[in-house]
N, C-alpha and C positions, 0 to 999 in steps of 0.2 A: 504494499500500500504505500503510496505518496503520500510523505509526511513533512508538512512545512516548519523548518527548523525555529529553534527558539532567537537567534541573532545570525544575521546574513553579514559573513567578515566582508566589511566595507575595501576589497583590494579584489583587482584582477588576475588570474591565471599569469597573464602576461607580465605582469607585476612582479608576481612569485617569482617567476623564470627568470626576468630581469635580474633580480636579486641574488640569483643563485651563482648568474652567468659572470657579472659583472665584478663577483668579486675577486676573478682573475684579472682587471685592469687597474692600471696604476691612476691614482686621483691624490688630488691635493687637498688633504682636509680643510687647509684654511679658506681654499674657492670654495668648496661645496658649503662649507658653512655661512661663508658671505653670500652666495647664493639664496639660499634658505631663508636668509635675514630681509634678504633685497622683496620679499615678498609680502614683510609686512611694514603699512605704508603707516608709521607710526614713530612721532618724535621719542619715544622711550626708548631705550637702550633693549635688544634684543639679544637671551643668551639662548642657547641649544643644550639641551643638557638630557642625560639617559631616559630623565622620567619626571614626572610633576613630584613626585616625592624625594628625588634627589634636589630639587630647585628648592623645596620647602625647607630642607635640612639645611643647604649651604645658606638660606636666608636666616635661619636660627643660629648657625654659626657664625655669620657676618656680623650680627647684632649686640653678640654676647650678651644677653639679656640676664640680669638679677636673676638668682634663684627665688622662686616663688612669684615671679610675673605671670600674669594671667593673659591667656590666649583664647579669647572668645572664638565660637565655632558653629556653625549651622549643626544643627542636632541630627541629623541624618549626615553620614560621611563614612569613611572609611579608617579600619579601625587603626592602619598604620599611621594616618595622621595625626591621632589621638596619641599613638605610641611614640612619634617622632618629638611631639612636645614632651612629654615625659622625662624623654632621655635628656634634653635639654635642662632637666629641672625646672621646668614652668608647668602651669597649673590649666590643662583642658578645663573650659567652662561653656559648656553645648549650651547653644538656644535654641528655645523649642520653635517650629515652625508652623506657618500656615498652609494649610492644605490646598487651599485653591492657587495661591501665587507660588508655593514651596519656599517662600522667601523667609528669612529669620523674624519674629515677632520685634517689630521695633520698640514696642511697651516694656516687653520682656529685656531688651537688650539694654534699655534706659537704665533698667531698675538693679541689670547686672554688673553697670561700670563703676570702676573702682580706682583709687590711685593705683593699685596694681595692673592695671589694665594697661596692655601695649599693642595687641594686634587683636584683630577682626578678621576670621577667615569665612566667607561667603562662598557658599556653593551652589553653584547653577546645577540644578538636579534634573535629569533625565531629558535634555536637550534645553530645557526653560533658560530663561535669560532673565534674572531677579533685575528691578528697576532700583540701582542701587542710589538714586539720587537722597533718599534719608539718611544714610548709613553713611556716606560721603559728608555730610554736615555733622553729625554725631561724632565722626570720627577726628573732623579738624578742629572743633571745639573741645576736646578731650585730648588731642594729642595722642591718636592712635592710630597705627598702620593699618590701612585696609586692604585686604590680599582678595582676589577672586580668584578662586579654585572653577576655571571651566573648563576640565577636564572631559566634562559629557557633553560642553555645550558649542563645541567648532561648527559653526555654520557657514564653511566658505570665508570669504572675506568679510560678510556681511556685518560681522562682528568679531571686532580687534581689541576686546576689553573697554571699559567705562575709562576716557580721560582722566578722571579722576582718582582713579583705584591707584595704589602704590606699587602694588604688585597682580598681573592677570598671568594665572600661569594655564596651558592648554597640554593637552595628551594627545600622543600620536600611538598610544597603545596598542594590544592585537584587537580588541573589542570594539575600538573607539572610531569614529570619522574620520574618513582621510588618513587609515592606518598606516605606520608603517613598519609594524610590530614593534614600535616601542619609541622611544625619543621623545621630548615636551620641548614648547618654545615658552619663554620665560619674559614678559616684557615687565621692564623694570622701569618705574619713573626717576628714582633719584640716581646718578649717575655714578655718584663714590658708593654707594651700595650695590650696584651691580659690577663695579669692577673690584669691589671685595669678593664678592660671589665669584669672578670669574677667576679671580687671584688665589681662592679656594680650590675651587675645581681644577684648574691647572695641574695641580700637584697629584690629582688620581690618576690612579693605575688605567689604562684602554681597555674595557672590557674586549675578549677575544673575538676573531672575526671566525673562528671556528663554533664559538657558541650563537651567532648571530646565525651562521650558513645552518645549526642545527636547528634554531629557533627557527628560519625559512621553512625549513623540509616539515618541520610538525604541521606548521599552518598551511603549506601545499595540500596537504593529506586532509588534514581538518575543512581545509575548502572542500575538496574533493567529496568528502562524507557527507557534507552541507547539502551537497545535491539533493531536492527532495526522495526523488526516485530512491538514492543509495541511502541517503537516512531514515527511510522508510526500512530498507532491509536490515540496517545497524541497529534500529530501535527493537525490530523482531529480533534477532541476536542476541541483546542484552537479555532482554524479555525473558528468553529460552535459557539462559547461561542464569539467571537469577542476578543479573549485575546490576547497580544501580546506577541509571543514565544520570542524574544530575551531579552525584559525586563525580562518575567520571570524566562529565565535560569539566565540571569544577578544578578536577586534578591536574587537567590538559591546557585550561587556559590560565591556570593561575600563573601570574606574574614574578611573585616571588616565594621563596619556600618558608616554611615556617624557621624561629628562629630570630637573631638578634636583625633587625631591618636595618641599620643602619651599615653594617659590613656590607650589605647588599647594596645599595643605594650608593655608596662612594667609587662610583667608577666615570670615567668619561665616555660616552656613546661610542661603538665600533666605526668605522669608517663607513662598511657595509650598510646601517642604518642609516648614516646621515646622506648616502647616495642616493636611497630608496624614500626617505623624506623628501631630499630635491625633487626626484622624481613625481611623486605623487601632487607636489606643490606644480610641478611644472606642468601637468597633464591634469588638475584638478576639472573635476567636470561640476560644474555649479548646479548643471540641471538634475542631477540625482539628488541632489537637497532639496530642490523643488518637488521632484517626483517623490521624495519619502514623505515631507510633509503634507501633499495632497493625499496619499495613500491614509495617512494618520487623520486626517481630518474626516476623508470620506469615511472610514471607518466610525469614526466619535459621532458622527453625524447620522450614522443607524445605528447607533447602540443606544440601547433602554438607558433614558436618564438616571434608573437607580442604580445603576454601576458608578458610582464614583471616579473620576480622572483625574487624578491628582496634577495640579499643577494647569487646568481647566481655565484659570485666570491669569495666568501670564502672559504679560505684554506682549513677549517674543519669544518664540517656540521651534524649535530645529526637528523633536520628537527625534532625538536619536533613539528612546526605546519608546512602548508604546504601554506603562501601566496602568491596570484599574486595580480598584480595590472592593473585595470580595469578602464576605462573612465568614467563606471556606475556600481559602484559594488552592489546598491542595485536592480537595474534592472536583473543584472545578478544572484543576488542572490533567488530573487525569479521564474526566469526560473530555476535553478537549481533543488530548493524545487520542482517542478511541475515535476521533472525528475526522483524524490527520493532521491535527496541529499542534504543535510543542510549546505550547506554553510553560514558564519557568518561573519558581519562586524566588530564585536566586541567579538571576543574570548578571546582578553588579555584587560588588564586595560590598555595598553598603550595610552600616547598621546604625541603630539609634546610639549615641554615644551620650555617657552622662546619666543621671537620673533625672527624676521629675520631668521628664518630656514627653508626654503623654500622647501628642500628636503625630511626633515621630515613632513613637514605640507604635502607635495603631497604622499608621502609614506601611511599616514593615512588618507588623505583623498580617498585614491582610492584602498584601499586595500579590501580583499579580502580571508579570512580563508577558506582552502578547509578540507571538513572531511577526509583525506588521514592516513591509520593506517594499523598497518600489517594485521589487521581482513579484510579488503578491497578486495575482490576477485579479480583475473586479469580481468574478464570479465569486472566488476564494475571501473575498474582503466580506463581502455579503453573507457568505456562508459561516465565518467565523463571528460575526457579528448575529447571527440568524441562533448558532450552537451556544451561543453565550445567555442567550435572550431566554431559550428554552429552558436551558440549565439552570437560569436565575429566577423561571418562573415569569419570564418578563415576555415583550412583545416587541416586535420592530414596528414602528408607527406605517400601518396602513402601506404596506409595500409588499407586493410580489416580488419573487426572484427577477424577473424579466425587467420589469420598471425600475428595480433599484441598479441592478448592472448597467442600464443604460443611461441613467442618472450619472453613476459612477465616471461612466466612459465620458461622457459626456465634459463634466468638471474634468479629468484628464487630459 
């Protein structure tokens, strides 16, 4: 049976083949980095690093904050960001989010600010882009560094970070938009701070080319396995062998192993990764972002409104992933797999951090990520929405399959 996988890797077989073959060609690292930087039309300093976590660690090393300094963070985040804060003897303070906008609560933030507050990290979740205007004013008046984590929010060249953000972090990791199987671009407003970060990174060893070649081969295989016809066979085989699909895919796509995270971050990106990132920017297909957004909007327009879509009131959204909230995500996940779709409760490594963050906990405990992508046909978008509505005892408003698909085709 054909099964549509949870996440379509945003890279072509041609890109992956190029990455494997180009490792035998000599290229100058400085030239490649300069080329990568040239695509970012900004007055800020542009740093290229191994990953967003590396850049965040470089920031904290450069600032040398006193022990006990408070770093306020969106309550939904990846655990590694919290770990990095603690390893620098700082205190992470989680700020609960508003589910319709996925933005940290301004009211809670105001109450959390203290003389020890040094940094505010706002995560743009699921492809949504938070309006930073109210946070800019708060940070300026309290001498707090504003960092925006755009790891999930790359939208081509349409959003290059907020002009008043002190740092904007963009990720090109394996499951991200415009992936280069790794790499990050960091925009830094303060030139002196950027120079400090660059000086520290210059002493890091290079991640090996063999490591990146093996990584490329792994994702070449995963790209092949994600073809719906092949993925359906894989799913059936795993079921026969009684192997859990989520843990298997999770272990394959995990960027870092367990253990000390700092020691895994402190490398410079291999030249092959830089070369692939440069190629991705050179041939960036902006129409893909448009098709992805349109597919997500078409689906959400068909979906019964009782299914809460977190971020439905975000002012800007690239729909990196399409999550919904449901009372029993595990049950719905199994029902949709039986219908030929592979949603997941854990497409990302996001977790609620800290305590007393009821909205963040509610989101993570009820979220289900759906396999919406530009490659999903109009008929399948409708069938997915119908399957969810039937499973949730809802209805799609007065639409036959033919009329709904005709409308989707018209919009596309």
